[in-house]
N, C-alpha and C positions, 0 to 999 in steps of 0.2 A: 688624173683621178683625184688629186688633191682638191681641185675646185669643186668636183661633184660632192666630195665629203663636206666641204665648207658650206655649200648651198644646202645640202641635206641637214646639216647641223643647225643652220639658221632657221630653216623651215620647221624643224622640231622644236626649237625655242619658241617661235611664233605660235605654233600649235599648242604647246604646253601652257604658255601664258594665256592664250585664248580660252583653253579648257579650264584653267584655274579661275579666270574671271567669270566664266559661265557658272562654275560650281559655287563661287562665293556670292555673286551678285545676280545670277540668272540672266545675264545679258550676253548675247553673242556679239562680241566686239568686232569680229571680222565681218559679220553680216551687217552690223550697224555702219561700218566704214565703207564697205565695198558693194553692198547690195547682194541680191540673191545669186545671180549668175557668177560673179567674180568670187564670192565667198565659197561657192561650191568648188570652183577651180582651185582655190587656195587649199581647201580641205583635202581635195584629191591629191594635190602635190605634197601635202604633209604626210598623207598615207603612203605615197610612193617613197618619200624620204625615209619613213620609218622602216619600210621593207628593205630599202637599200642599205640602211645602217645595220639591220639585223643580219643581212647576207654578208656584208663586208666587215663586220665588227671584229671577228677573230683575227684577221690579218692585220688590222690596224691598232688594236688595243694592246699595249705593252703589258698591262696588268693581267689580261685574260688569255693572252696567246698561249701560255703554257698550261692553262687550266681547262680549256674547252676541247 
């Protein structure tokens, strides 16, 4: 499960940076690099990664484990 967490974390970073660039510059960086079909897949994977992190966060986070 460590690898799933690492992949999810990387996808969340990619998604966050892409949204930041979109917000600042109005450019969809992922779409510009990968095109329509692949960018859609990347954004779906980012969404799945976010859901995975929400579901597994409590058990992994030392800061939040006692609070949630």
